[in-house]
C-alpha positions in Angstrom: -52.2 -30.3 -8.7 -54.2 -32.2 -5.8 -55.4 -34.8 -8.3 -52.0 -35.2 -9.6 -50.5 -35.7 -6.2 -53.3 -38.1 -5.3 -52.6 -40.0 -8.5 -48.8 -40.3 -7.8 -49.5 -41.4 -4.2 -52.0 -43.9 -5.5 -49.7 -45.6 -8.2 -46.5 -45.4 -6.4 -44.9 -48.6 -5.1 -45.3 -49.5 -1.4 -42.0 -49.4 0.8 -41.2 -52.4 2.9 -43.0 -51.0 6.1 -46.2 -50.6 4.2 -45.7 -54.1 2.6 -45.1 -55.8 6.0 -47.9 -53.7 7.6 -50.3 -54.9 4.8 -49.2 -58.5 5.1 -50.0 -58.5 9.0 -53.2 -56.9 8.5 -54.3 -59.4 6.0 -53.2 -62.3 8.5 -55.1 -60.6 11.1 -58.3 -60.2 9.1 -57.9 -64.0 7.9 -57.6 -65.1 11.4 -60.7 -63.1 12.5 -62.7 -64.5 9.5 -61.7 -68.1 10.5 -62.6 -67.3 14.1 -65.9 -66.0 13.2 -66.8 -68.7 10.9 -65.7 -71.7 13.3 -66.6 -70.2 16.7 -69.5 -71.8 18.4 -72.2 -69.2 19.2 -74.7 -69.8 21.9 -76.6 -66.5 21.3 -79.1 -67.1 18.3 -79.2 -63.3 17.5 -75.4 -63.2 16.9 -75.6 -66.5 15.0 -78.1 -65.2 12.8 -76.1 -61.9 12.4 -72.9 -63.8 11.6 -74.6 -65.8 8.7 -76.3 -62.8 7.3 -73.3 -60.4 7.3 -70.8 -62.8 6.0 -73.2 -63.4 2.9 -74.3 -59.7 2.8 -70.9 -58.3 2.6 -69.9 -60.5 -0.3 -73.2 -59.8 -2.1 -73.1 -56.2 -1.6 -69.4 -56.1 -3.0 -70.8 -57.8 -6.2 -73.6 -55.4 -6.4 -71.5 -52.4 -6.0 -69.1 -53.7 -8.7 -72.1 -54.3 -11.1 -73.6 -50.9 -10.4 -70.4 -49.1 -11.1 -70.0 -51.0 -14.4 -73.5 -50.0 -15.3 -72.6 -46.4 -14.5 -69.5 -46.6 -16.8 -71.6 -48.0 -19.5 -74.1 -45.1 -19.4 -71.2 -42.6 -19.6 -69.6 -44.5 -22.5 -73.1 -44.3 -24.3 -73.2 -40.4 -23.6 -69.7 -40.0 -24.9 -70.6 -42.0 -28.0 -73.7 -39.9 -28.6 -71.2 -36.8 -28.5 -69.1 -38.3 -31.3 -72.2 -39.2 -33.3 -73.7 -35.8 -33.1 -70.4 -34.0 -33.9 -70.0 -36.4 -36.8 -73.5 -35.6 -38.2 -72.9 -31.8 -37.7 -69.7 -32.2 -39.8 -71.5 -34.1 -42.6 -74.2 -31.6 -42.6 -71.8 -28.6 -43.0 -70.0 -30.5 -45.8 -73.1 -31.6 -47.5 -74.9 -28.9 -49.9 -78.0 -30.9 -50.5 -81.4 -31.4 -48.7 -79.9 -34.2 -46.9 -78.1 -31.7 -44.7 -81.4 -30.8 -42.9 -81.9 -34.4 -41.9 -78.2 -34.7 -40.8 -78.6 -31.6 -38.6 -81.9 -32.9 -37.2 -80.2 -36.2 -36.1 -77.3 -34.2 -34.8 -79.6 -32.3 -32.5 -81.3 -35.5 -31.6 -78.0 -37.2 -30.3 -77.0 -34.0 -28.6 -80.4 -34.0 -26.6 -79.9 -37.8 -26.2 -76.5 -37.3 -24.8 -77.8 -34.8 -22.1 -80.5 -37.2 -21.1 -78.1 -40.3 -21.0 -75.8 -38.2 -18.7 -78.8 -37.5 -16.3 -79.4 -41.2 -16.4 -75.8 -41.8 -15.4 -75.7 -39.2 -12.7 -79.0 -40.5 -11.1 -77.9 -44.1 -11.1 -74.6 -43.2 -9.7 -76.2 -41.2 -6.9 -79.2 -43.3 -6.0 -77.7 -46.7 -6.6 -73.9 -46.9 -6.8 -73.4 -44.4 -3.8 -76.0 -46.2 -1.7 -74.4 -49.6 -2.4 -70.9 -48.2 -1.8 -71.9 -46.7 1.6 -73.5 -49.9 2.8 -70.6 -51.9 1.5 -68.5 -49.7 3.9 -71.0 -50.0 6.7 -71.4 -53.8 6.4 -67.6 -54.0 6.8 -67.8 -51.9 10.0 -70.6 -54.5 11.1 -68.3 -57.4 10.4 -65.3 -55.6 12.2 -67.7 -55.3 15.1 -68.5 -59.1 15.0 -64.8 -59.8 14.7 -64.1 -57.8 17.8 -66.9 -59.6 19.7 -65.5 -62.8 18.6 -62.1 -62.2 19.8 -63.7 -61.1 23.1 -65.6 -64.3 23.3 -62.5 -66.3 22.7 -60.7 -64.4 25.5 -63.7 -65.1 27.7 -63.7 -68.9 27.1 -60.0 -68.9 27.7 -60.6 -67.0 31.1 -63.1 -69.5 32.0 -60.7 -72.4 31.2 -57.9 -70.7 33.2 -60.3 -70.3 36.0 -61.2 -74.0 36.1 -57.7 -75.0 35.9 -56.8 -72.7 38.8 -59.7 -74.0 41.0 -58.5 -77.7 40.1 -55.1 -76.9 41.2 -56.2 -74.5 44.0 -53.6 -72.1 42.9 -53.9 -68.2 42.0 -57.7 -68.7 42.1 -58.4 -65.1 42.9 -56.2 -63.9 40.2 -57.9 -66.2 37.8 -61.4 -65.2 39.1 -60.5 -61.4 38.7 -59.2 -61.9 35.1 -62.4 -63.9 34.2 -64.9 -61.2 35.7 -62.8 -58.4 33.7 -63.2 -60.4 30.5 -66.7 -61.2 31.3 -67.6 -57.6 31.8 -65.9 -56.6 28.5 -67.8 -59.3 26.5 -71.1 -58.3 28.1 -70.5 -54.8 27.2 -69.4 -55.3 23.6 -72.2 -57.9 23.0 -74.8 -55.3 24.3 -73.1 -52.5 22.1 -72.8 -54.9 19.1 -76.7 -55.9 19.3 -77.8 -52.1 19.5 -75.4 -51.2 16.5 -76.5 -54.2 14.4 -80.2 -53.6 15.0 -79.6 -49.9 14.2 -77.8 -50.9 11.1 -80.7 -53.1 9.8 -83.3 -50.3 10.3 -81.1 -47.6 8.7 -80.3 -50.0 5.7 -83.9 -51.2 5.0 -85.1 -47.4 5.2 -82.4 -46.1 3.0 -82.4 -48.8 0.3 -86.3 -48.4 0.1 -86.0 -44.6 -0.1 -83.3 -44.5 -2.8 -84.5 -47.3 -4.8 -88.1 -45.9 -5.0 -86.6 -42.5 -6.1 -84.3 -44.2 -8.7 -87.3 -46.1 -10.0 -89.2 -43.0 -10.3 -86.3 -41.0 -12.1 -85.9 -44.1 -14.6 -89.7 -43.9 -15.4 -89.3 -40.2 -15.8 -86.2 -40.6 -18.2 -87.8 -43.3 -20.1 -90.8 -41.2 -20.8 -88.5 -38.3 -22.0 -86.7 -40.7 -24.3 -90.0 -41.8 -25.9 -91.1 -38.1 -26.2 -87.7 -37.2 -27.7 -87.9 -40.2 -30.4 -91.4 -39.2 -31.4 -90.5 -35.7 -31.6 -87.6 -36.4 -34.0 -89.8 -38.7 -36.1 -92.5 -36.0 -36.4 -89.9 -33.5 -37.4 -88.3 -35.7 -40.0 -91.7 -36.4 -41.5 -92.3 -32.6 -41.8 -89.0 -31.8 -43.8 -89.6 -31.5 -47.4 
C-alpha cells in the first residue's frame, strides 16, 4: 500500500503551484550558478573549492549514473541465470536419456551462478552506488553552501559601494556604515563556517571512498575466486559423469 501510494504521488502531474515553484527554484539555482561562476574571488581557498566542486559535482553525477547502470546489469544477468536454470531443469525432466544428468548439472551451476551474481550486485550497490549517491548529495550541499556565501559576498560588495556613495554625498553615512558592518559580519561568519565544512567534507570524502573502494575490491576478488572454483567444479563433475 505504501509503495502504491508513493508510486501514485511520483507519477501524478504537478499542479500549477508546484510548477511555478519549480520554475522559480530553477531560476534561483541558475542565477546562483552564474553568480558563483562569474564572481571575482579574492580568497584562494574558496577559488580552488569553487573550481573543484563545480567539476566534482558533475563528475560524481556521471559516476553515480554509471554505477547504477552497472548494478542493473548485474541484476539482469542474475535474472537471466534464473531463466536458464529453470529451462535446463525443464529439459532434464522431459529428457529420459543420459543427457538429463548433464542438464541437471548445468541447471545447478546456473542456480549457484545466480546466487553469486546477486551477491556481486548487492556488494556493488552497497559499497559503490550508495557511496557515490551519498557524496553526490553531499557535494550538492557543499555547492549550496558556496552559493549562500557567494550571495553574501555580492551583498557585501553592494554594501561597500553604498557606503562609498553615502560618504561621497555625505548623506546617511551612519546607516550605510551599520549596514556594511552587519553584512561584513555575516560574510565573515559564513566564510569561516564554509571553510570548516569544506575541509571536513574533503576529509570525510577521502576516508570513506578509500574504505569502501578497498572493501569493494576485496569482495570482487573473493567473488572472482568463487566463480573460478565454481567453473572448475562443474567441469570436474561433468568429466566424472558416465
